[in-house]
C-alpha positions as CSV (number, residue, x, y, z in Angstrom):
1,M,0.1,0.2,0.1
2,S,1.2,3.4,-1.0
3,D,2.1,6.2,1.8
4,E,-1.0,8.2,0.6
5,M,-2.9,5.2,0.8
6,E,-1.9,4.2,4.1
7,K,-2.6,8.1,5.1
8,D,-6.1,7.9,3.8
9,L,-7.0,4.5,5.4
10,G,-4.7,4.7,8.8
11,Q,-6.4,7.6,10.0
12,I,-9.9,6.2,9.9
13,S,-11.0,5.1,13.5
14,E,-14.0,4.5,15.5
15,N,-13.8,7.8,16.6
16,S,-14.0,9.6,13.0
17,I,-16.4,7.6,11.6
18,E,-19.5,10.4,10.7
19,A,-20.9,11.1,8.0
20,P,-24.3,13.4,7.4
21,D,-26.1,9.8,7.4
22,E,-24.8,9.0,10.6
23,E,-27.3,6.6,11.5
24,L,-28.4,4.4,8.1
25,S,-31.8,5.5,6.7
26,D,-34.4,2.9,5.2
27,A,-33.2,3.6,1.8
28,D,-29.4,3.5,2.7
29,A,-29.7,0.5,4.8
30,S,-31.4,-1.4,1.5
31,V,-28.7,0.0,-1.0
32,S,-26.1,-1.8,1.8
33,E,-27.7,-4.3,3.9
34,E,-25.2,-6.7,2.1
35,A,-22.2,-4.8,2.4
36,T,-21.4,-5.5,6.1
37,A,-17.8,-6.9,7.4
38,E,-18.9,-10.4,6.9
39,T,-16.6,-12.7,4.4
40,I,-17.7,-12.5,0.9
41,S,-16.2,-14.3,-2.3
42,A,-15.2,-12.5,-5.6
43,P,-16.3,-13.7,-9.0
44,I,-13.5,-15.8,-11.1
45,N,-12.0,-12.6,-13.3
46,E,-8.2,-13.0,-12.9
47,N,-7.6,-9.6,-13.7
48,A,-9.9,-7.8,-11.0
49,H,-8.5,-6.9,-8.1
50,W,-10.2,-4.4,-5.3
51,Y,-9.9,-0.8,-5.5
52,V,-10.7,2.4,-3.4
53,V,-12.3,5.0,-4.5
54,H,-13.1,8.4,-2.8
55,T,-16.5,9.7,-2.6
56,Y,-18.2,13.0,-1.1
57,S,-18.9,12.5,2.2
58,G,-22.1,11.1,2.7
59,Y,-22.8,9.6,-1.0
60,E,-21.1,6.3,-0.3
61,N,-24.6,4.8,-0.8
62,K,-25.6,6.8,-3.6
63,V,-22.4,6.2,-5.5
64,K,-22.7,2.5,-4.8
65,A,-26.5,2.6,-6.2
66,N,-25.4,4.5,-9.4
67,L,-22.4,2.5,-10.3
68,E,-24.3,-0.8,-9.7
69,K,-27.2,0.9,-12.1
70,T,-24.7,2.1,-15.0
71,I,-22.9,-1.7,-14.7
72,E,-26.2,-3.4,-15.4
73,N,-27.2,-1.0,-18.1
74,R,-23.7,-1.2,-19.9
75,H,-23.5,-5.1,-19.1
76,L,-20.2,-4.9,-17.2
77,E,-21.1,-7.7,-14.7
78,D,-17.7,-9.6,-15.4
79,Q,-15.3,-6.5,-15.4
80,I,-16.8,-4.4,-12.4
81,L,-17.9,-7.4,-10.0
82,E,-18.6,-5.8,-6.7
83,V,-19.1,-2.5,-5.1
84,R,-19.3,-2.3,-1.3
85,V,-19.6,0.3,1.3
86,P,-18.2,-1.6,4.5
87,L,-20.1,-1.3,7.8
88,Q,-19.3,-1.9,11.3
89,D,-21.6,-2.3,14.4
90,V,-20.7,0.3,17.2
91,V,-22.9,0.8,20.6
92,E,-24.4,4.3,20.9
93,V,-24.9,5.6,24.1
94,K,-27.9,8.4,23.9
95,N,-29.9,9.9,26.7
96,G,-28.6,7.0,29.1
97,A,-29.7,4.2,26.4
98,R,-27.4,2.0,24.6
99,K,-27.9,1.4,21.3
100,N,-26.5,-0.7,18.3
101,V,-26.4,1.0,15.2
102,Q,-24.4,0.4,11.8
103,R,-21.8,3.2,10.6
104,K,-19.2,3.1,8.0
105,M,-16.1,1.7,8.5
106,F,-14.6,4.2,5.7
107,P,-16.6,7.6,5.8
108,G,-15.9,8.9,2.3
109,Y,-14.7,5.6,0.6
110,V,-15.8,2.7,-1.4
111,L,-14.7,-0.6,-2.2
112,V,-14.6,-1.9,-5.7
113,N,-13.6,-5.1,-7.4
114,M,-12.8,-4.6,-11.0
115,D,-11.2,-5.4,-14.0
116,M,-9.0,-1.9,-14.4
117,N,-9.1,-0.8,-18.2
118,D,-9.8,2.5,-19.7
119,E,-13.6,1.6,-19.9
120,T,-14.2,0.3,-16.2
121,W,-11.9,3.4,-15.1
122,Y,-13.9,6.0,-16.9
123,V,-17.3,4.4,-15.6
124,V,-16.2,4.6,-12.0
125,R,-14.5,7.7,-12.5
126,N,-17.3,9.3,-13.8
127,T,-20.1,8.1,-11.4
128,R,-21.4,11.0,-9.6
129,G,-20.2,11.6,-6.1
130,V,-17.0,10.0,-7.0
131,T,-14.1,12.6,-6.6
132,G,-10.9,9.5,-7.5
133,F,-9.4,6.8,-6.7
134,V,-7.2,6.5,-3.9
135,G,-3.3,6.0,-5.1
136,P,-0.2,8.5,-5.9
137,G,-1.1,11.2,-7.7
138,S,-4.7,9.5,-7.8
139,K,-3.4,6.6,-9.7
140,P,-5.5,3.6,-8.7
141,V,-3.4,1.0,-7.0
142,P,-5.0,-2.5,-6.0
143,L,-5.4,-3.6,-2.4
144,T,-3.3,-6.5,-1.5
145,D,-4.6,-9.8,0.1
146,A,-3.0,-8.4,3.4
147,E,-5.0,-5.1,3.4
148,I,-8.2,-6.9,2.2
149,K,-8.3,-9.5,5.0
150,P,-9.5,-7.1,7.6
151,L,-12.1,-6.1,5.7
152,G,-13.8,-9.3,5.5
153,I,-13.0,-9.9,1.9
154,K,-12.2,-13.4,0.9
155,T,-10.0,-13.4,-2.4
156,D,-11.4,-17.1,-3.2
157,T,-12.9,-17.2,-6.6
158,I,-16.0,-18.8,-8.1
159,S,-16.3,-20.8,-11.0
160,V,-20.0,-20.5,-12.9
161,D,-20.3,-21.7,-16.4
162,F,-23.0,-19.4,-17.3
163,G,-23.5,-15.6,-17.1
164,V,-25.8,-12.6,-18.1
165,G,-27.8,-13.7,-21.5
166,D,-27.3,-17.7,-21.0
167,E,-30.0,-19.8,-20.1
168,I,-30.2,-21.8,-17.0
169,A,-32.5,-24.4,-15.5
170,V,-33.5,-24.7,-12.3
171,I,-32.7,-28.1,-10.5
172,A,-33.2,-27.3,-6.8
173,G,-35.3,-25.3,-4.2
174,V,-38.7,-23.8,-4.7
175,W,-38.4,-22.7,-8.3
176,K,-37.2,-26.1,-9.3
177,D,-38.2,-27.3,-13.1
178,T,-38.3,-23.5,-14.1
179,S,-35.7,-22.0,-16.3
180,G,-35.1,-18.4,-17.6
181,V,-32.3,-16.1,-19.2
182,V,-29.9,-14.9,-16.7
183,Q,-30.9,-11.0,-16.3
184,R,-28.5,-10.2,-13.4
185,M,-25.7,-12.2,-11.2
186,D,-24.7,-11.1,-7.6
187,F,-21.4,-12.7,-6.6
188,G,-21.7,-11.2,-3.6
189,K,-24.9,-13.2,-2.5
190,Q,-24.0,-15.7,-5.3
191,T,-26.9,-15.2,-7.1
192,A,-28.5,-15.3,-10.5
193,T,-31.9,-13.2,-11.4
194,I,-34.1,-14.9,-13.8
195,N,-37.7,-13.6,-15.0
196,V,-40.5,-16.4,-14.2
197,D,-44.3,-16.4,-14.8
198,L,-46.2,-15.3,-11.5
199,F,-49.4,-14.9,-11.2
200,G,-49.8,-14.4,-15.0
201,R,-47.0,-11.7,-15.3
202,E,-43.1,-11.8,-15.5
203,T,-41.6,-11.5,-11.8
204,P,-37.4,-11.4,-11.3
205,V,-36.5,-13.9,-8.5
206,E,-33.3,-14.5,-7.2
207,I,-31.6,-18.3,-7.9
208,S,-28.8,-19.6,-5.6
209,F,-25.8,-20.2,-7.8
210,A,-26.2,-23.9,-6.2
211,E,-29.5,-24.3,-7.3
212,V,-29.0,-24.1,-11.0
213,R,-27.5,-25.5,-14.3
214,R,-26.9,-23.7,-17.5
215,I,-28.9,-25.1,-20.6
216,D,-26.7,-25.7,-23.6
217,S,-27.8,-24.3,-26.9
């Protein structure tokens, strides 16, 4: 890690964790509910690494939501693999009462697991609320495994033989014997989203990777 990055992240402590949305609103919580410090696996992409992106204070969840929407619209799921706003549980004492709340581990920062190239750099850098990548001279520098470990992020890979646009069959679970085209993949939750016919209308549902198989054309 560069001296600049160490300075950026090293100065962040529990006492300095504060942002306009000190307690997550319902909207923010729904955006970041999966972005806790729980361990999570990354999808397979040998060129992908975790990078730290600096944002305007209080814009972390907005950046996450906007970037995920752009990834979906541009079909970059295999290049920008995950966006995280790490949270931690802290005890807040107010008016003599103790309350457990979730706070951002690094206010003003978002973590992005991505294959760094001209297109992905442009997409992330030009997301509303982003001020730049953390690194010397704003040059993106990936986090090392040692730096990633305390954040609860595993570097193990998940290998699946299907992607967005492929047709899959559900072989187990509630939606067994259903099939559909993959609309979205969430490697953090290890799920694929397909549309199913529910009450006469197409409804998106998330299916575990372990419960599906690819249908060869």
